[in-house]
N, C-alpha and C positions, 0 to 999 in steps of 0.2 A: 503493499500499500504506499502510495506516495502523495505528498501534498504539492499541489502546484499553485504558485502565487503569480498572478498577472497584474501588472500595474498599467493603468491606462490614464490618459490625460482627459479626465471628465470635464464636463461642462463647468463654467464658472472659474476655471483656473487660468492663471496667466501663462502665456507662452513665453519662451525664452526671449523672443524679440520684444514682447510687451514689457518684460522686466527690464531689459536693456534700455528701452525707450524711457521708462519711468526713472531709471537711474540718471540718464542723461538730462532729463528735465530737472531733476533734483539738483544736479550740479549747475545747470544753467541758472536756476533761481536761488542758488545759495547766497549770492551777494544781496539779493533783495530780502531774503530771510534774515540775514545778519543785520541789515538796516532796520527791519521791522522789530527784531529782538532788542536792538539798542534803544529804539524809540520806546518800547514797552517798559524796558528796565528804567529808563530815565523818568518816564511818567509815573511808574510805581514808586520810584525813589522820592519824587516830589510829593506825591500823595502821602507816603509814609512819613515824610518829614512833618507835614501839616498835622496828621493824626497823633504823631508822637508828642508834638509840642502841645496840642490840645489836651491830650491825656495827662501830660505833666501837671496841668492845672488841677486835676483831680487826685493826684497822688498825695496820700496822707503825709508822707515825709517832706513834700515839697511845698504844699499848699501855703503854709505859713511863711515860707521864704520868698514868695513871689508877691511883689507890690501890686496894688490895684491897677496902677498905670501899666505895668508890665503884663498883667493878666489881660487887660483890655487890648494891648498891642498884640499879643499872641492870638487871642480870639479873632480880632479884626483881620490880621494878616493871613491866618489860616483859612478863615471863611472866604476872604477875597480870592485867595489862591485856589481853593477848591471850586469856587464859582468860575474862575478862569479856566480851570481844568475842564469843567463841564462844557464850557463854550469853545474850547480849543482841543477837541478830541483828535483832530488830524494834524496837530502841530508836529513839527520835526523834533528829533531828540535835542538838538541844540537849543531850541526854545525852552524845553523842560529843564535842561541843564543850567540855562541862564537864570530861570526862575529860582532854582535851588540855590545858586550863588547869591542871588538877591535876598532870599530869605535867610541864608546862613549869616549874611552880613548884619541883618537886623536882629536875628535870634542870638547871635554870639554874645553881644554885651549882656543880654538878659541871663543867658546860661552862665556866664562868667560871674555875675552877681550871685546867682543861686549857688554856684560852686563855692564862692568865697563864704557865703552865709552858712553853708553846711560844713565848713572847715576842710573841705577837700580830703575827707577821710578815705582810707584805703578801700579798695573794691571798685574803684572807678571815680571819675569826677564827681564830687559831691557825696560819695558814699551812698547811704540809703536812698532809694528812689531812682538811682541811675544804674543801668545794667553794667556788669563788669566789662571793661574794655573801652568805655567812653560813651559819648553821646551818639545814640544811633539815629538813623533816619536822615542823616545829612546828605544822602545821595545814594545812588545805586552803583553797581559795578562800572568802573570807567569814569566815575564822577568823583570829585572830592568828597570826602566824608569826614566825620569826626568833628571838627572845628580846629583845624590846624592853627598852630601858633598859640594855643591856650597855655603852653608852657609845661614844665615839669609838674609832677604831682608834688605838692608841698610836703616837706619833711623826708622825702625819699632821695632827692638829688638825682632821680632818674627821669628821663624823658618818658612821656606817656606812650600809649599805644600807637602803633602805626595805622595809617588809613586801612591797609590790608587787614590788620588784626580786627579793626572794627567791622569792616565789611564782612569778613569771614564769620565772626562770632555773632554779630547782631543783625546784619541785614539779610543774609542768605535765607533764613527761615521765613522772612516776611516777603520777599520778592518772588512772585510766582509768574513765570513766563509761559504763556500758552499761546502759540501762534501757528497759523496754517497758511500757507501761500495759496490763494485762491486765484484761478485763472478766469 
């Protein structure tokens, strides 16, 4: 008694030529896909920065350290930027990155005050309420992150975390890239 197995190319399967055609198309659109990916990462980074700043207003460890004027600034800037995001869904990555830099310039002095008010305890800028590794949400991959120039952690004599450290430890879990090239 012998068993004979026959493999046939049933309906619904791709032929070798079709697979090769799809691979060539994927290579052709790789540049476009990278551009779309960069745009989505930049947009997500900007949105994340806004929500991180807004959420810091409700953090029990930070609430008392933020002045009413700074709270108002954070709320207004975050709301205006989120509104801008809604109205500019098709903006290029560079526009999102420019907005991140603009917000960083405005949020940096506020975060510096909070950092100083909390004593710059170990565990990241400001200690409680701040994730280890620095201030997250200041940008996505390929964009400046952290709040460069904030200086060393007081009392340690060491320079703070690098942008890469902050991106890897704090931003990667929040940035979700999902894109498909549509023809």
